[in-house]
C-alpha positions as CSV (number, residue, x, y, z in Angstrom):
1,M,88.7,-118.9,18.8
2,M,86.7,-120.9,16.3
3,L,89.0,-123.8,13.8
4,D,87.6,-126.0,11.5
5,A,87.8,-129.4,11.0
6,E,90.4,-129.5,8.5
7,T,92.6,-127.4,11.1
8,E,91.4,-128.8,13.6
9,A,92.8,-132.4,12.3
10,C,95.7,-130.8,10.7
11,L,97.0,-129.8,14.9
12,L,96.3,-133.2,16.6
13,E,98.3,-134.4,14.0
14,M,100.7,-131.1,14.4
15,R,100.8,-132.3,18.1
16,E,100.9,-136.3,17.4
17,R,104.5,-135.6,15.6
18,E,106.0,-133.4,18.0
19,A,104.9,-136.1,20.7
20,V,106.7,-138.7,18.5
21,A,109.8,-136.2,18.0
22,R,110.5,-135.8,21.3
23,R,111.1,-139.6,21.7
24,G,113.4,-139.2,18.7
25,R,112.4,-141.2,15.4
26,G,113.1,-139.7,12.3
27,N,110.0,-138.3,9.8
28,N,111.9,-137.4,6.8
29,R,108.7,-136.1,4.7
30,F,107.8,-133.4,7.0
31,N,107.9,-130.2,5.0
32,P,108.2,-126.8,7.1
33,R,107.3,-124.8,4.1
34,M,104.2,-126.8,4.2
35,L,103.1,-125.8,7.4
36,E,103.5,-122.5,7.1
37,L,101.9,-122.3,4.3
38,A,99.1,-123.7,6.0
39,R,99.1,-121.5,9.4
40,E,99.3,-117.9,7.0
41,S,96.1,-119.6,4.6
42,R,93.8,-119.5,7.8
43,R,95.4,-116.2,8.9
44,M,96.7,-117.2,12.2
45,T,100.3,-116.5,13.5
46,Q,102.5,-118.9,15.2
47,S,101.1,-117.8,18.5
48,Q,97.6,-118.4,17.4
49,L,98.8,-121.8,15.6
50,A,100.7,-123.0,19.6
51,D,97.9,-122.0,21.5
52,A,95.7,-123.8,18.8
53,A,97.7,-126.6,19.0
54,G,98.8,-126.5,22.9
55,L,102.6,-125.8,21.8
56,A,104.9,-123.0,22.3
57,Q,105.2,-120.1,20.0
58,G,109.2,-121.1,20.0
59,T,108.3,-124.6,19.1
60,V,106.3,-123.5,15.4
61,S,108.7,-121.1,15.1
62,K,111.2,-124.4,15.3
63,L,109.0,-126.2,12.9
64,E,108.4,-123.1,10.3
65,G,112.7,-122.8,9.9
66,G,113.4,-126.8,9.7
67,V,115.6,-126.5,12.9
68,L,112.9,-129.1,14.7
69,V,111.6,-131.9,12.5
70,P,108.6,-134.0,13.9
71,Q,109.3,-137.3,14.2
72,E,106.7,-140.1,13.5
73,D,105.9,-143.5,14.9
């Protein structure tokens, strides 16, 4: 699937944030609804976004549901 530059940048940021989240640091600015809206505006499923970002679909679901909060450096 071809992605535009904005989507690629979003996915890169998401990957970086998840990597930091695994290290256990907080991020109070993450808005799960914005992630969901960004995905939906691109007419992508959670599975498609997960594949494009190199994540599991469950991770995207947890991010969108606010269960998993990405962490920043």
